[in-house]
N, C-alpha and C positions, 0 to 999 in steps of 0.2 A: 773382724771389724768390717772388712770390705763387704762380706756377705750381709751383715746386718744393715749397713748403709744402703745397699742395693734394694733389699726387701722393703725398707722404709720408703724409698723413692718410688718403687714400683706400685705400691698400694696406697700412696698418699691421696690419690684421686678420690678414693672412697670416703675420705674424711672431709672433703670439701663440701660446703653447703652453699647453694645459690641464695643470694639475697635480692630484695627488690631493687637495691641500688645497682647491682651487677647485671641483672637481666630483666628486661622490661617486656618479655614475651614468653610464650610457652616454649620449652626447649625443643630443639630439633632432634630427630632420631634418624639413623641411617642403617641400612643393611647392604653389605658388600659381598659380591661373588668374587673370590680370589683365584688366580691361576698363575703359577710361577715355577721356579726351580731353586733347589738348595744344594750347595756343596758343603759337606761336613768333613773337616780335617780330623783324622784320628791317628792313634799310634797303638800298634800291637806291643804290649809291654814285654813279652818274652824276647821278641826280635828287635825291639826299638825301631821298627820300621814305620815310616809315615805312609799314610795312604788317604785317599779321598773317596767318599761315597757320594754319588750324584743321585738326587731324587727329583722327580717331577711331582708337584703338589697342587692340590685343589682345596678350597676351604670357604668358610663363611665368617664374616665379622659383623657384629652388632655394636653400634656406638650411640652414645647419648651425650648431648651437650650439657656441661655443668655450669659454664659461664661463657660469655662471648669469646669465640675462637679457641675454646678448650673442650676436648671430648675425652670421655673415658670409654674404653672399648674392651670387648672380649672376643677372642679369636679361636676358631677350631680349624685345624689343618690335617690333611691326610696326604702322605707322600709314598711313592713307590719307584723302583728302578727295574732294569732288565734282569737282575739277579734274584728277583723275587724278595728282595729286602723291602720291608714296609716300616713306616714310622707314622706316628700321629702326635700332635701337640695341641695343648690347650693353654691359652695365655690371657693375661690381663695387662692393660697398659693405659698410658696417658698420651694424648696427641695435642701439640701446640701448633696453631697456624701462625705463620709469620706475617700475613697480611689480613686485612679485614675481609673475611670471605663473603660478607654481604655486598661488598662493593666491587669485587674483582672476579673475573672468570678464572684466572690462574691463581691457585692458592697453594703456595709451598708450605710444607710443614716439617716438623721434627717430632719424633716420638721415642719413648722408651717403654719396655714391657718386661714382664717376667713370664717364662714359659715352662711347662712340664712336658718333657719329651718321652715318648714311649716307642720302643722299636723291637723287632723280632729277630735281630741278627745275633744269634747266640754265640757264634764263634768270635765275634768282635766285641760285642757289648754285653754278652750274657743276658740278652733280652731284658734289659733293665729299664729303670725310670731315672732320668736325669733332669736337673733343674738348671735353667740358663737364663741369663739376662741379656737383653738386646737393645741396641739403639738403631734408629732408622731415620732416613730422610726421604721425602717424597713430594709429590705435587698432585693436586686435584685440578681437573679442568671441567668446567660446567658446559655440557653439550645441549641441554634442554632443561626446562623447569623440572625440578626434582631428580634429574639424572646427571651423573658426573662420571668421568674416567679417572682412574687413579694409577699412578706408577710409583713404586717405592723400592729402595735398596736397604737391606738390613744386615747388620753384623751382630752375631750372638756370641756370648762368652760363657763358659761354664761357671756355675756357682757351687753346685753340689752334684757330684757324680758318683755312680756306683759302677760295678763291673770293672772294665779295664781302662776307662777314661780317667785322666789324671789332670786336674786343673792347674797344678803348680807349673808345669811346663807348657801350658797353653793348649794342650791337645783337647779336642772336643769343641773347638770353635766352629761356627758355621757362617756361611755367607749365602744370602738369598736375594733374588730379584722377583718382584711380584707385580702383576697387572690386575686391576680390579674394575668392576662395573658397580657403581654406587647408586642406590636409590634413597632419597631423603624425604622426610615428611615432618610435619609439625612446624614449629617456628612461626606462629601467628602472634600478632601483637596482643598484649593484655589490655583490655579496656579499663582505663582508670576510672575510679568512682567519681561521679560528678557531684560536687558540693553545691547544694542549693542554698544560697544566702537569702534569708528572709528579709524583705525590705523593712527598714525601720518605720515604726508607726509615725504617721504624719500629724502635725499640729500646725496647719497653715497660718492661722492667725496668732499663734503663740500665746493663747490664753490658758494653757494648761489642760484643755479638754481635747482629746484626740479627735481627728476628723471623723472617725467612724462613729463617734458618739455625740458629735457637735451638730446641733440644729442650725448653727450659723457658722460654718467652717471658715469663712473668709472675713468675718467681722469679729473683732475681739470682744469677748463677753465674760461671763462669770460661770463657775461650775454649778451654782445653785439654779441657774436658769438654762441648763443644758448647753452652755457655750454661747448663748445669745446675750446681748446687753441687758443689764438689769432694768426692770420696769416694775417697781414695787407696787404702784397703785393700779397697774394693769389698764392704763388709759391709752396705750399705744404710743406714748412718748417715753423714750428711754431716759433713765435717771440722769444721764450726762447732759441731756438737753431739756430736762423738765424743771421748770422753776418751782413747781409744787410736787416734789417726788413722792409724797405720802398721801396726796389727795388727788383723786381722779379728776381730770380736767379735759380741756379741749386742745386740739393741736394748734389752732390759730392763736390760742392764749398761752402757748408754750407749756401746756400740761396743767394749767390752773383752771378752776371752775369759773363760770361767768359770775359777775357781781349780782347780788340779790337786790331786786327793786323794792325799796321801802314802801309800806302801805300808808295811805293818807290817814292823818290823825283827826278824829271826830271831835268838834268843839263840845265842851261840857254842857252849854246852855241848850243845845239841840237835843231833843229827845233821841235816845238811841234807837236806831233802826234795827230791824231784824238782821241778824248776822247773815251776810251773804257768803256763799262758798268762795273760798280763796281762789283768786285768779291764778291760773297756771302760768308760770313764768315762761317767757319766750325763749325758745331754744333753737339754735342753728342746727337743723336736722342734718344738713349736708356734712358739717364737720363732725357731728355726733356719729353718723353712720360710716364716714370714710375710714376704711381699714385696709391694711396691706398684709397679705399672708405671704411669707417668704418660703422658698423651697430650696433643697440641696441640689447640687449639679445633676441634671438629667433625671430628677426624681419628681414624683407627683403625689407622694403620700403626705398625710397630715400628721405633723409632729405634735408633741405636748403643748408647745407654745402657741402653735397655730390653732389648736383645739380651743385654748382659752380665748383667743381672739374671736373665733367663730361662735363660741358660746355666748359671748357678749352681744354679737349681732343677733343671735336667736332671741335673747332677752329683749333687745330693742324692738325687734319685729313684733314681739308679743305686746310690748308697751305702746307701739304706734302701728295699729292694724291698717292704717291708711297708707303706709309706706311700703313700696316695693323696691327691690335692689337689683342691680346688674353686677355680674361677675366678669371681670376683664382679665384674661390670661396673657402672660408675657414670658419671654425666655431671654437668655443672653445669646450672643452671636456665634457660639462655638460649634454649631452644626449647620447643615443646609437649611435654607428657608423653609423648604417643604417639611423636613423633619421637625423643625422648631414649631411649625404650625400645629402639627400633631401633638407635640409635647405640651403646647399651650392649651390645646383642647382637653388633654388628659388632666391637666391641673385644674381647669375649670370644672370638669366632670367630678373630680375628687372632692372639691368644695361643695358642689351641688348635691352629691350623695350624702355628705356629712349633714347638710342642712335638712334634707328630706328625711333622713333617718331619725331626726330629732323633732319632727312634727311640722316643719315649715312646708307650706303648700307650694307645689311646683309653679303655680301661676303667680307667685309673689316675687319671682326673680327670673332673669334671663342671663345667658352666658355669651361672651364674645372672646375670640382668640386673635391676638395681634402678633403672635410669633415674636420676632426680634425687632419689629419695626418701630416700636415706641419705647426706647430705652430710658430708664430713670437715671442712669449714670453712665458715663463713658469710661470710668476707671474702676469702679467697684461693681464687678459682675454679680455679686450677691444681691444687689438692689434690683437687678433686672429679672431675676428668677422669682416671679411673684404672681399673685392674683389680687387685683384691686377690687374692693367692694365700695360701690357708690349708690346713691339713691337713683332709682329708675324713674325718670320724669316723663 
């Protein structure tokens, strides 16, 4: 039972699996050059006489970290003495550090291991192979980056022996002291994956149309009009302020058309004169042409709603060939005055190109850029990002 327990403990390290919670870095590795001495207590069965064989040994040990402050290791040793006795051993073990070795230069540890021992002393051990378990205590001292000095003391006990060694009376135990020079590598932090959180889509005015698709992102509108306020009769007065929302009208009349002037009634006794052409009703051209084209923040492109407004201006210019217009560009205050002047010029140029592409002669309009200097509103910045169309007198 004791043998089975020891074998289970010796090799349990190989069943341990590191997890992301236990180790947040690549595991460290080490290679150690070992130099030391071992005393092996033995007994010659025929004479029942105890004796000790002293060995000087040299070896190598490779270790790998399985979780913080725990290493699994493998050791190869070769020993000899003045009587030409030789022995070699190969072992596997588990080492536990008693302090956090990342934070301290002195790092005490305890370990246990299982070893296979080979020797050539035929008279004493019949040149056999023995298996022993060992416990040890030691300390590491960090002398430079990647380099440590190690000292340890180990006691080994027989588990299974052949030849003349007999584990029942304790013969076959060994005691060794070892010095080592250790080189470590690895142990670099593992970069954690960066989770990129996509920003939630914005709807600044809360009208159900996202800013990315909203022609009027700061003014509450309707989906059918691309997020801008509804204007069913397309007269430039939104329905909320239009007293005649289904009939095109004038701004100064709150969206209603001007009243029709009644024609004079001819008396029956007077002979009917030849029918004269109907007089054209008087129209306030200033209010008819006054139009405002709004733009999104830092943009100068013509959206669908602006296109409808400019198409109306193009129709009016065709109807009134004597009229010329001026285009006045404006911005809000959220950039430097110099930048905003350029932005106002780009907005005017965008309207100018739209008119010219649809047949309006360039000599029928002129452009002006006012930057942020003539705001239409102190609170609603959307009203300041605009190009105003007025009659050029």
